[in-house]
Steps between C-alpha positions, in 0.01 A plus 500: 500500500794723572757592241846611591627788297873548454803325366633167602867462579559311174341777291709760679825307443419455129425873463823604672701253289352639177577856608858402587545341155371814328724723712806287425433546128456878529816580700755395234301689237504818709877468558555452128284803422697713748833390351375559146385854585841577656670368186282723282590797720872413479486482119313832486748672735802367310348622173429842654857536628661378179282728288598799719870409464461475122312832485777665702759367254296629202473845660875499570579404141263769370669762722839396359361516145354848559826606666325590825761305696856407417610148425695354788750227429402161646149627589234250402207742523310285747389641838751487785239368747131413502434813706603713200195363317277636778683829565534578130767644273495821295744387229650844452166680494357287220163472676492832686469312830613170639344213310386226737475143377333340805270630773652255745721194490272195486527233768625148431203288618720191534760682711317775691714754681466591866239766582652846460791385283517538121415207270791265442582378148800327353683736263733450206720756327555530128849355551382205716445152361135426408465247783713685756382505862727790593444860399813693404325826596569691178141527378172306494463303179269225629305396809402161638331353806718408796266214589641148498150360445378288212205602283199287412660423162819374669722800415676704768369850571849647486532376138199695374 
């Protein structure tokens, strides 16, 4: 009596079909996980930028209060650019050295910039409308993503 060891063609087809079904279930889950992690990173980066902008404004207001710098008419007290948050400001010697509010400008994960170029964010001035898509260039009051994409919850990234 001889026994043949191995798989029949039917067993092989069934095995491959089952593996294909499992793989088709895993791929959408991995895409969703990737998108969710990018959304978490976007929320974190927006919070980091907005907190730095608010801290800059608090330091500016404190410098005015302590009379370290003079009040300038029509000055909002917000940074002129995002780079100011990285380079720092001395506020009339209030800190003894330039106070830096960010180590680097975070990247927008939904709208990554080209390698070697600075991160790109949508900016709004204090005088701009809250939903404005155009920056007047006076100061940086708020930031938003330039991505036209839609989040998992159905909202647009640029509205966050």
